C-alpha positions in Angstrom: -82.7 -40.9 51.7 -81.1 -42.0 48.4 -79.3 -38.7 48.0 -78.0 -38.9 51.6 -76.6 -42.4 50.9 -74.9 -41.0 47.9 -72.7 -38.8 50.2 -71.3 -42.1 51.7 -71.1 -44.2 48.6 -68.9 -41.9 46.4 -66.0 -41.5 48.9 -66.2 -45.0 50.0 -66.1 -46.3 46.4 -63.2 -44.0 45.6 -61.2 -45.1 48.7 -61.7 -48.8 47.6 -60.7 -48.2 44.0 -57.6 -46.1 45.0 -56.6 -48.6 47.6 -56.8 -51.5 45.1 -54.8 -49.5 42.6 -52.0 -48.8 45.1 -52.0 -52.3 46.5 -51.8 -53.8 43.0 -48.9 -51.4 42.2 -47.1 -52.1 45.6 -47.3 -56.0 45.2 -46.3 -55.9 41.5 -49.5 -57.2 40.0 -48.6 -55.3 36.9 -45.0 -56.4 36.8 -41.9 -56.0 38.9 -41.9 -52.1 38.8 -43.4 -50.7 42.0 -43.9 -47.4 43.8 -40.4 -47.5 45.3 -38.9 -47.8 41.8 -41.0 -45.0 40.6 -39.9 -42.6 43.4 -36.2 -43.7 43.1 -36.3 -42.9 39.3 -38.1 -39.6 39.9 -35.6 -38.3 42.4 -32.6 -39.8 40.5 -33.7 -38.1 37.3 -34.8 -34.7 38.7 -33.0 -34.4 42.0 -33.9 -31.3 43.9 -36.5 -30.5 41.3 -38.6 -33.6 42.1 -40.7 -32.0 44.8 -41.3 -28.7 43.0 -42.3 -30.7 39.9 -44.6 -32.8 41.9 -46.2 -29.7 43.5 -46.6 -27.9 40.1 -48.0 -31.1 38.5 -50.5 -31.5 41.3 -51.7 -27.9 41.0 -52.2 -28.3 37.2 -53.8 -31.7 37.7 -56.5 -30.5 40.1 -57.0 -27.3 38.0 -57.8 -29.4 35.0 -60.4 -31.4 37.0 -58.2 -34.3 38.2 -59.7 -35.9 41.3 -58.3 -34.3 44.4 -58.8 -37.6 46.2 -56.1 -39.1 44.0 -53.7 -36.3 44.9 -54.5 -36.7 48.7 -54.0 -40.5 48.4 -50.6 -39.9 46.8 -49.5 -37.2 49.2 -50.4 -39.5 52.1 -48.4 -42.3 50.6 -45.4 -40.0 50.3 -45.7 -37.7 53.3 -47.8 -39.4 55.9 -51.4 -39.1 56.9 -51.5 -35.6 58.5 -48.9 -33.8 56.3 -50.2 -35.5 53.3 -53.7 -34.2 53.9 -52.5 -30.7 54.7 -50.1 -30.5 51.6 -52.8 -31.9 49.2 -55.3 -29.4 50.6 -53.0 -26.5 49.9 -52.1 -27.8 46.4 -55.8 -28.3 45.5 -56.6 -24.8 46.8 -53.9 -23.4 44.4 -55.4 -25.4 41.7 -58.8 -23.9 42.3 -57.2 -20.4 42.1 -55.4 -21.3 38.8 -58.7 -22.5 37.3 -60.5 -19.3 38.4 -57.7 -17.1 37.1 -57.7 -18.8 33.7 -61.5 -18.5 33.4 -61.4 -14.9 34.4 -58.9 -14.0 31.7 -60.1 -16.4 29.0 -62.8 -14.2 27.6 -65.7 -16.6 28.2 -68.5 -14.1 27.6 -70.4 -16.6 25.4 -70.5 -19.0 28.3 -72.0 -16.4 30.6 -74.6 -15.7 27.9 -75.5 -19.3 27.4 -75.8 -20.1 31.1 -76.7 -16.7 32.4 -79.6 -18.0 34.6 -77.5 -20.7 36.3 -74.6 -18.3 36.8 -77.0 -15.8 38.5 -78.2 -18.6 40.8 -74.6 -19.3 41.8 -73.9 -15.6 42.4 -77.0 -15.2 44.5 -76.5 -18.4 46.6 -72.8 -18.0 47.1 -72.3 -14.2 46.8 -73.1 -13.4 50.5 -70.7 -15.1 53.1 -69.0 -16.7 50.1 -66.4 -18.5 52.2 -69.0 -20.2 54.3 -71.1 -21.5 51.4 -68.0 -22.6 49.4 -66.8 -24.5 52.5 -70.1 -26.4 52.7 -69.9 -27.2 48.9 -66.4 -28.5 49.2 -67.3 -30.6 52.3 -70.0 -32.4 50.3 -68.4 -35.4 48.5 -70.5 -35.0 45.4 -70.4 -32.9 42.3 -67.3 -31.6 40.4 -64.5 -29.6 41.8 -63.8 -28.2 38.4 -67.4 -27.2 37.7 -67.6 -25.4 41.0 -64.3 -23.4 40.3 -65.5 -22.5 36.8 -69.0 -21.4 38.1 -67.4 -19.4 40.9 -65.2 -17.6 38.4 -68.0 -16.9 36.0 -70.2 -15.6 38.9 -67.4 -13.2 39.8 -66.9 -14.5 43.3 -63.9 -13.3 45.3 -61.0 -15.6 44.7 -59.8 -14.9 48.3 -63.2 -15.9 49.7 -63.3 -19.0 47.6 -59.8 -20.0 48.8 -60.6 -19.3 52.5 -63.8 -21.5 52.2 -62.0 -24.2 50.1 -59.2 -25.0 52.5 -61.3 -26.1 55.5 -63.8 -27.7 53.1 -61.1 -29.8 51.3 -59.3 -30.8 54.5 -61.6 -33.6 55.8 -61.6 -35.5 52.6 -57.9 -34.9 52.0 -57.1 -36.3 55.4 -59.4 -39.3 54.7 -57.6 -40.3 51.5 -54.2 -39.3 52.8 -54.5 -41.7 55.8 -55.7 -44.3 53.4 -52.7 -43.9 51.2 -50.3 -43.9 54.2 -52.0 -47.1 55.5 -51.3 -48.8 52.2 -47.7 -47.6 52.1 -46.9 -48.9 55.7 -49.3 -51.8 55.5 -50.8 -50.3 58.7 -54.4 -51.2 59.3 -54.6 -48.5 62.0 -54.2 -45.8 59.3 -57.0 -47.4 57.2 -59.3 -47.3 60.3 -58.5 -43.7 60.9 -59.4 -43.1 57.2 -62.7 -44.8 57.7 -63.5 -42.9 60.9 -62.7 -39.7 58.9 -65.1 -40.8 56.2 -68.0 -41.2 58.7 -67.2 -37.9 60.4 -66.9 -35.9 57.2 -70.0 -37.4 55.6 -72.0 -36.7 58.8 -70.7 -33.1 58.8 -71.5 -32.6 55.2 -75.0 -34.0 55.6 -75.7 -31.8 58.6 -74.5 -28.6 56.9 -76.4 -29.3 53.8 -79.7 -29.9 55.5 -79.2 -27.1 58.1 -78.1 -24.2 55.9 -77.2 -24.7 52.3 -80.4 -26.4 51.3 -82.5 -23.6 52.8 -80.3 -21.0 51.2 -80.8 -22.5 47.7 -84.6 -22.9 48.2 -84.8 -19.2 49.3 -82.9 -18.0 46.2 -85.1 -20.1 43.9 -88.3 -18.7 45.6 -87.1 -15.2 45.2 -86.4 -15.7 41.5 -89.8 -17.0 40.8 -91.5 -14.2 42.7 
């Protein structure tokens, strides 16, 4: 029961922290400089390059393990709830591919040797129907996005399958934080309520898929390894 509650606590806590951060910035709690000044300076200095730079920075940010919820919140603030969620999902997916590509070509044989057993478990659990299991892992608002990407690369999983599973898995949480960000930008409580509804829906979906598929798959692999 405690682990199930954890599925709800983490995204709710992150939403609260990010909302507080953006509200404090918006209302000038840290000084007179706010998000409008930030955007104005960004586009004045970089012009047409502002959006490409934002996209490239977002990909690198998530590839290095930056919270994808922060990116979704920011995209929602800038682009709106729906498009912010879609764009942040795509950028996070590209970040996952970047991490996997770097790990694949970085010569991390020592890491495979040190964590060989764990990597074998990942390969066995996610190797068949990779996109489906990756989707379930991404849906669960626990764990580390970076660790999952590194483990997938070390296990030799198909980058195409990982991407196909990641995009639908990322989308619910991306929409959740994107609508939260848009609600703060417009001071629109309806957007905040949409975000909370998405939180409940995505948590329920993650809980169901975990207990009716992934948990059994993991237990089966562990039993086979002990046999």
